[in-house]
C-alpha positions as CSV (number, residue, x, y, z in Angstrom):
1,M,87.5,-215.0,13.7
2,Q,87.3,-214.0,10.2
3,A,85.8,-210.7,9.7
4,D,83.0,-210.2,7.3
5,I,83.6,-207.0,5.7
6,D,85.3,-208.6,2.8
7,Q,81.9,-209.5,1.7
8,L,80.8,-206.0,1.5
9,F,83.8,-204.0,0.3
10,I,86.8,-204.4,-1.9
11,L,89.5,-204.4,0.5
12,P,92.7,-202.3,-0.1
13,P,95.9,-204.0,-0.9
14,C,98.0,-205.1,2.0
15,D,101.7,-204.3,1.9
16,G,102.6,-206.0,4.8
17,E,104.5,-209.4,4.7
18,V,103.5,-212.8,6.3
19,E,106.5,-213.2,8.5
20,I,107.4,-216.7,8.9
21,L,108.7,-217.1,12.6
22,Q,109.5,-220.8,12.8
23,K,109.6,-223.6,10.1
24,E,108.9,-227.2,10.9
25,Q,108.3,-230.3,8.7
26,D,104.8,-230.4,9.9
27,F,103.7,-226.9,10.5
28,L,104.7,-223.1,10.1
29,L,104.5,-220.3,12.9
30,I,103.9,-217.1,11.0
31,N,103.3,-213.5,12.1
32,K,100.4,-212.1,10.3
33,P,100.2,-208.4,9.2
34,T,97.3,-206.3,10.0
35,R,94.7,-205.7,7.2
36,L,95.2,-209.1,5.7
37,L,92.5,-211.8,5.4
38,S,93.2,-215.2,6.9
39,V,91.5,-216.8,4.2
40,P,90.3,-215.4,0.6
41,G,87.1,-213.4,0.9
42,R,84.1,-214.1,-1.2
43,H,84.4,-211.0,-3.3
44,P,86.8,-212.2,-6.3
45,R,88.8,-209.1,-5.7
46,N,89.5,-210.1,-2.1
47,R,91.7,-213.1,-2.8
48,D,94.9,-211.9,-0.9
49,S,95.0,-213.9,2.3
50,V,97.7,-215.5,4.5
51,I,96.7,-218.9,3.0
52,S,96.7,-217.8,-0.5
53,R,100.4,-216.3,-0.2
54,L,101.8,-219.5,1.8
55,L,100.3,-222.0,-0.8
56,S,102.6,-220.9,-3.6
57,G,105.6,-222.1,-1.4
58,Y,103.9,-224.7,0.9
59,P,101.3,-226.5,-1.2
60,G,100.2,-228.5,1.9
61,A,99.5,-225.5,4.0
62,A,96.0,-225.4,5.6
63,I,94.1,-222.8,7.9
64,V,93.4,-224.4,11.3
65,H,92.4,-221.1,13.1
66,R,91.7,-217.5,11.9
67,L,92.7,-214.0,12.8
68,D,90.4,-211.1,11.8
69,F,91.5,-208.8,8.9
70,D,92.5,-206.1,11.2
71,T,94.3,-208.3,13.8
72,S,98.1,-209.1,13.6
73,G,99.9,-211.7,15.3
74,V,101.0,-215.3,15.6
75,M,99.1,-218.3,13.8
76,V,100.0,-222.0,13.4
77,I,99.8,-223.3,9.8
78,P,99.7,-227.0,9.4
79,L,101.6,-228.2,6.4
80,N,100.0,-231.9,5.9
81,K,96.6,-233.4,6.7
82,P,97.8,-235.4,9.9
83,A,99.1,-232.1,11.3
84,L,95.8,-230.2,10.2
85,S,93.7,-233.1,11.9
86,D,95.8,-233.1,15.4
87,I,96.1,-229.3,15.9
88,S,92.3,-228.9,14.8
89,K,91.4,-231.3,17.7
90,Q,93.6,-229.3,20.1
91,F,91.7,-226.2,19.1
92,Q,88.5,-227.8,19.3
93,A,89.5,-229.2,22.8
94,R,90.3,-225.7,23.9
95,T,93.7,-227.0,24.9
96,V,95.6,-224.4,22.7
97,S,96.5,-221.4,24.7
98,K,96.3,-217.9,23.0
99,H,96.9,-214.4,24.6
100,Y,96.6,-210.9,22.9
101,T,97.8,-207.6,23.5
102,A,95.6,-204.4,23.2
103,V,95.6,-200.7,23.8
104,V,92.1,-199.6,24.9
105,A,90.5,-196.3,25.5
106,G,90.5,-195.0,29.4
107,L,92.2,-196.0,32.3
108,M,90.9,-199.6,33.4
109,A,90.3,-199.6,37.2
110,Q,91.2,-203.1,37.9
111,D,94.5,-204.7,37.4
112,E,93.1,-207.9,36.3
113,G,89.6,-209.5,36.0
114,T,87.3,-211.7,33.9
115,I,84.5,-210.7,31.3
116,D,81.8,-213.1,31.2
117,L,79.3,-211.6,28.5
118,P,77.4,-213.7,26.0
119,I,77.9,-212.9,22.2
120,A,75.3,-213.2,19.5
121,S,75.1,-212.2,15.7
122,G,74.3,-208.6,15.2
123,E,73.4,-206.5,12.0
124,G,75.7,-207.2,9.0
125,P,79.2,-208.1,10.0
126,K,78.6,-207.0,13.3
127,Y,78.1,-208.9,16.8
128,K,76.2,-207.8,19.8
129,I,76.2,-208.7,23.6
130,C,72.7,-210.3,24.2
131,Q,71.7,-212.4,27.5
132,A,68.8,-213.9,25.7
133,T,70.3,-215.3,22.5
134,G,74.2,-215.0,22.9
135,K,76.6,-217.8,23.3
136,P,78.9,-218.0,26.5
137,S,81.9,-215.9,25.9
138,V,84.7,-215.3,28.4
139,T,87.7,-213.3,28.4
140,E,90.4,-212.9,31.1
141,F,92.6,-209.7,31.1
142,T,95.6,-208.2,33.0
143,V,96.6,-204.7,32.8
144,L,100.4,-204.2,31.4
145,G,100.3,-200.6,31.8
146,R,98.5,-197.3,32.0
147,D,99.2,-193.9,30.1
148,E,98.0,-191.1,32.3
149,Q,98.6,-188.5,29.7
150,A,96.9,-190.3,26.7
151,R,94.2,-191.8,29.0
152,T,94.7,-195.3,27.4
153,T,95.4,-198.7,29.1
154,R,97.7,-201.5,27.8
155,V,96.2,-205.1,28.3
156,F,97.1,-208.6,28.0
157,L,93.9,-210.7,27.1
158,H,93.2,-214.4,27.3
159,P,90.2,-215.5,25.4
160,I,88.7,-218.6,27.1
161,T,86.3,-219.0,24.3
162,G,86.8,-217.9,20.7
163,R,83.9,-216.2,19.4
164,S,83.8,-213.7,16.5
165,H,84.9,-210.3,17.6
166,Q,84.8,-211.4,21.3
167,L,87.8,-209.3,22.6
168,R,86.6,-206.0,20.8
169,L,83.1,-206.5,22.1
170,H,84.1,-207.6,25.5
171,L,86.2,-204.3,26.0
172,Q,83.7,-202.1,24.5
173,A,81.0,-203.6,26.7
174,I,83.0,-202.7,29.8
175,G,83.6,-199.2,28.7
176,H,87.4,-199.5,27.2
177,P,87.1,-199.9,23.5
178,I,90.1,-201.0,21.5
179,L,91.8,-198.0,19.9
180,G,91.3,-198.1,16.2
181,C,88.2,-200.5,16.1
182,E,85.9,-199.3,13.3
183,F,83.0,-201.6,14.3
184,Y,82.8,-201.0,18.0
185,G,85.5,-198.0,18.8
186,G,82.8,-195.2,18.7
187,E,84.7,-191.9,19.0
188,F,87.9,-194.0,19.3
189,A,87.7,-195.6,16.0
190,T,90.1,-193.2,14.4
191,A,92.1,-192.8,17.5
192,A,94.9,-195.1,16.0
193,D,95.8,-195.6,12.4
194,R,95.1,-199.6,12.8
195,L,93.2,-201.8,15.1
196,L,95.4,-202.0,18.3
197,L,94.9,-205.6,18.6
198,H,97.9,-208.2,18.4
199,A,97.9,-211.8,18.9
200,T,100.9,-212.2,21.0
201,D,101.6,-215.9,21.7
202,L,100.4,-219.4,21.0
203,R,100.9,-222.5,22.9
204,F,100.1,-226.2,21.7
205,L,101.2,-229.7,21.5
206,H,103.5,-230.7,18.6
207,P,101.3,-233.0,16.4
208,V,104.2,-235.5,16.1
209,T,106.3,-235.5,19.0
210,G,103.7,-234.3,21.7
211,E,106.1,-231.5,22.9
212,D,105.1,-228.3,24.1
213,V,105.2,-225.7,21.2
214,F,105.4,-221.9,22.2
215,I,105.6,-218.9,19.9
216,E,105.4,-215.2,20.6
217,S,105.5,-211.9,18.7
218,V,105.9,-208.5,20.2
219,P,103.3,-206.0,18.8
220,D,104.6,-203.0,16.7
221,F,102.4,-200.6,18.7
């Protein structure tokens, strides 16, 4: 889910490092810092990205899925064409399991639930909820904790589909925008110094052995 703001602006440099959590012969498991593109942007000054950094040390590295510019967290990076093909098919078949952690505005009333709202392209880099033209989009959520004083909720998210900006839009649509979200946060866009959204874990099948692979990363917020 690559953010499109790099088409409009020259992005500030990212000082965060791409952390390699696990190295295998066929893939890397990494932790992407916030405010780094997954792939180079269209603007020639927005070339810094996860893949451009990794290619210098891993010439076979390829992108099989993306995280938004503002989103941090775990990614799998195939290191050869067979691994890329196999893992791509797993993503296409939706057999890859992904969970995210977010901090949202307000105290969510339900401890768990499902958000089922279709998403369509909006103006510029934004997307919108649209019953007429939107594609089916489903997110499951579980509340991890509520901060009564700050009036915020920490929530664990399971996107069943993978639409662009899905988690941000779905949470905004139910009245609980993610803190620090410049697109959909409204008055809460400046409530944090970064988007409080982190890809917490990833589960898929090893492209060679078929064994279960699981990686997780604790958010720094």
